[in-house]
C-alpha positions as CSV (number, residue, x, y, z in Angstrom):
1,M,62.6,84.0,146.1
2,M,64.1,87.5,145.1
3,F,66.7,86.8,147.7
4,L,67.5,83.9,146.4
5,G,67.9,85.1,143.1
6,I,70.3,87.8,144.4
7,R,72.5,85.1,146.0
8,K,73.0,83.0,142.8
9,K,73.9,85.5,141.0
10,Y,76.6,86.9,143.9
11,W,78.0,82.6,143.8
12,L,77.9,82.8,140.1
13,F,80.2,86.1,140.2
14,L,82.9,84.9,142.8
15,A,83.1,81.7,140.6
16,A,83.6,83.8,137.7
17,T,86.3,86.1,139.5
18,A,88.0,82.9,140.8
19,S,88.0,81.5,137.4
20,I,89.5,84.6,135.9
21,A,92.4,85.1,138.8
22,G,93.1,81.1,138.5
23,L,94.1,81.9,135.0
24,L,96.1,85.0,135.2
25,V,98.0,83.1,138.1
26,F,98.4,80.0,135.4
27,V,99.3,82.2,132.7
28,N,102.2,84.1,134.6
29,F,103.5,81.3,136.4
30,S,103.3,78.1,134.5
31,P,106.4,76.9,133.3
32,L,104.4,76.3,129.9
33,F,105.0,80.0,129.6
34,A,108.3,80.3,131.2
35,V,110.8,82.4,129.0
36,R,113.4,80.2,127.5
37,R,114.7,82.3,124.5
38,I,115.3,86.3,123.8
39,Q,116.0,87.1,120.5
40,T,116.6,89.9,117.9
41,T,115.7,90.0,114.4
42,G,116.1,92.4,111.7
43,P,119.3,93.9,109.8
44,L,121.3,94.1,113.0
45,A,120.4,90.7,114.6
46,N,123.9,89.4,114.0
47,R,125.6,92.2,115.8
48,I,123.6,92.5,119.2
49,S,124.6,89.6,121.3
50,A,124.0,90.8,124.4
51,A,120.1,90.2,124.0
52,T,120.4,87.0,122.2
53,H,120.8,84.3,124.8
54,A,118.9,81.4,126.4
55,A,117.1,82.8,129.6
56,D,117.2,81.2,132.7
57,S,114.1,80.4,135.2
58,S,114.4,83.3,137.0
59,A,113.1,85.0,133.9
60,G,109.7,84.0,134.8
61,S,106.7,84.2,132.6
62,V,106.8,85.7,128.9
63,F,103.5,88.0,130.1
64,R,105.8,89.0,133.2
65,F,108.8,90.0,131.0
66,D,110.0,93.8,131.2
67,R,109.9,94.4,127.6
68,D,110.3,98.0,128.0
69,Q,114.1,97.3,129.9
70,L,115.0,95.1,127.1
71,A,114.3,97.9,124.4
72,K,116.0,100.4,126.7
73,Q,119.0,97.8,126.9
74,L,119.2,97.4,122.9
75,L,118.7,101.5,122.5
76,T,121.9,102.1,124.3
77,S,123.8,100.9,121.0
78,N,124.8,103.9,119.0
79,R,123.7,101.9,115.6
80,V,120.0,101.4,116.6
81,E,117.2,103.8,115.8
82,N,114.2,101.9,117.2
83,V,113.0,98.5,118.9
84,T,110.0,96.5,118.7
85,V,109.5,94.2,121.4
86,S,107.2,91.2,121.0
87,L,105.7,87.8,122.7
88,D,106.7,85.1,120.2
89,L,104.4,82.3,122.3
90,P,104.9,80.0,124.1
91,H,108.6,80.5,125.2
92,T,110.2,83.3,123.3
93,I,110.8,87.2,123.4
94,S,111.3,88.9,120.2
95,A,112.9,92.2,119.6
96,T,113.0,93.8,116.2
97,V,115.7,96.2,115.4
98,N,116.0,98.8,112.8
99,E,119.2,100.6,112.2
100,F,120.1,104.0,110.2
101,Q,119.0,104.2,107.0
102,P,120.9,106.5,104.9
103,V,118.9,109.0,102.4
104,A,122.4,110.7,101.1
105,L,125.9,109.4,101.2
106,L,128.9,111.4,102.2
107,L,132.1,111.3,101.1
108,S,134.7,112.7,103.6
109,G,137.9,110.9,103.2
110,S,135.7,107.6,103.2
111,L,132.4,106.8,102.2
112,Y,129.3,107.1,104.9
113,G,125.7,107.5,104.9
114,L,123.6,110.3,105.8
115,D,120.4,109.7,107.6
116,R,117.2,111.7,107.4
117,F,118.1,113.3,110.8
118,C,121.4,114.2,109.0
119,R,123.5,112.1,111.4
120,V,126.9,110.7,109.6
121,I,126.5,106.6,109.7
122,P,128.8,104.0,108.4
123,V,128.5,102.4,105.5
124,D,126.6,99.1,106.0
125,S,127.3,95.7,103.9
126,T,123.1,95.4,103.9
127,W,122.7,98.5,101.8
128,E,123.7,96.7,98.4
129,S,123.7,98.3,95.3
130,I,122.6,101.4,97.2
131,D,121.8,104.4,94.6
132,L,121.6,108.1,96.4
133,P,123.1,111.5,96.0
134,V,126.6,112.1,97.3
135,L,127.6,114.8,99.2
136,T,131.1,116.3,99.3
137,G,132.8,119.3,100.9
138,L,131.8,118.6,104.5
139,K,133.6,118.0,107.8
140,F,132.2,116.2,110.6
141,D,133.8,115.5,113.9
142,R,132.4,112.0,114.9
143,V,130.0,109.3,113.3
144,F,126.2,109.4,114.7
145,A,126.6,113.4,114.9
146,A,125.5,115.9,112.1
147,P,128.3,117.5,109.8
148,N,129.7,121.0,110.8
149,D,127.5,122.7,108.1
150,F,123.9,124.1,109.0
151,R,123.0,124.0,105.3
152,V,122.9,120.2,105.5
153,A,119.4,119.7,107.1
154,G,117.8,122.0,104.2
155,I,119.6,119.7,101.8
156,I,118.6,116.3,103.1
157,A,115.0,117.6,103.4
158,G,114.6,118.8,99.7
159,L,116.5,115.2,99.0
160,M,113.8,113.6,100.7
161,E,110.9,115.7,99.2
162,I,112.3,115.3,95.7
163,K,112.8,111.4,96.1
164,E,108.7,111.2,97.1
165,N,107.6,113.5,94.7
166,S,110.0,113.2,91.5
167,P,111.8,110.0,91.8
168,N,113.2,110.4,88.3
169,L,114.9,113.7,89.4
170,H,116.5,112.3,92.6
171,R,118.0,109.4,90.4
172,Q,119.8,112.1,88.2
173,I,120.9,114.0,90.7
174,A,125.1,112.6,91.3
175,E,126.8,115.1,94.0
176,I,126.1,118.0,95.9
177,D,129.2,119.9,96.4
178,F,129.2,122.0,99.7
179,S,132.9,123.4,99.2
180,D,131.6,127.0,98.5
181,R,130.3,129.1,101.4
182,V,127.5,130.7,99.4
183,Y,126.0,128.1,97.3
184,V,125.8,124.2,96.9
185,I,126.9,122.9,93.5
186,I,124.7,120.2,92.2
187,H,125.8,117.9,89.5
188,L,123.6,115.4,87.4
189,T,124.8,111.6,86.4
190,T,124.4,113.0,83.0
191,G,126.1,116.1,81.2
192,S,128.6,118.5,82.9
193,E,126.5,121.2,83.7
194,R,126.8,122.8,87.4
195,F,123.6,124.2,89.2
196,L,124.1,126.5,92.0
197,A,121.4,126.4,94.7
198,H,120.6,127.5,98.4
199,S,119.9,125.0,101.1
200,R,116.6,127.3,102.1
201,D,113.6,125.6,99.8
202,F,115.8,123.2,98.3
203,A,113.2,121.0,96.6
204,T,111.7,124.2,94.6
205,Q,115.1,124.9,93.6
206,L,115.3,121.4,92.3
207,A,112.1,121.7,90.5
208,K,113.8,124.6,88.4
209,L,116.5,122.6,87.7
210,D,114.2,119.6,86.5
211,A,112.7,122.0,84.2
212,V,116.2,122.9,82.6
213,V,116.8,119.7,82.1
214,N,113.7,118.9,80.1
215,S,113.9,122.1,78.0
216,G,116.3,120.9,75.8
217,T,118.0,123.9,76.1
218,R,120.7,123.0,78.1
219,S,124.5,123.6,77.5
220,D,126.8,121.0,78.1
221,G,129.3,122.5,80.9
222,G,127.2,125.7,81.3
223,C,126.5,127.1,84.9
224,Y,122.6,127.9,86.1
225,N,122.1,129.6,89.0
226,L,118.6,128.4,90.5
227,T,118.3,131.0,93.7
228,Y,116.4,133.4,92.0
229,D,112.6,133.6,92.2
230,N,110.7,132.5,89.4
231,V,113.8,132.2,87.1
232,V,116.8,130.4,86.2
233,I,120.1,132.6,84.9
234,R,122.7,131.1,83.0
235,E,126.1,132.3,84.0
236,K,129.3,132.2,82.5
């Protein structure tokens, strides 16, 4: 009786294994799940036509489709920052493509954007009504590369921190001028004061700027040096 019980379990195991194998064959080779379309979604969907097409029968099942290869193909575009490839059953492969997003603007002959990695990026119509600080006095060799000034990284990091922690202050920053070799010069949307800062620990200096703005003692047209520890010096 024990032998028969073991044999019965054995046959049940074989039946379950065969069912699973049959299901795998079905989903991998059935025309019900054949790839018929590969589509891109997101801001760049209309600009990346190479990945949006009707797939022929050789593409096989959506479950066997090489999604990593499609992602690598899309990432060869300089305008693509990241890609997410997913299945839209029963016949579609969807790739969501995100482009570079600006954290500041750059005025150098024409207007550009700067992303969080300090890369210069072309202005995009999808940005619509964008309101960001403008960096001036910078030069760069090519788009999708950083400007030729080591201070940019510190300024971008400080702007991102302030935008997160003090959005009202961030909205008041109109321009950051890099034309001076020692200081960056900050101009606000209100008043004609100039604020001198260094790129190191930029967010802390912006906090001191905010204290001056809210003190009620600012002098229109004055110049304030934010680079000294624990003090702001008004210069002539």
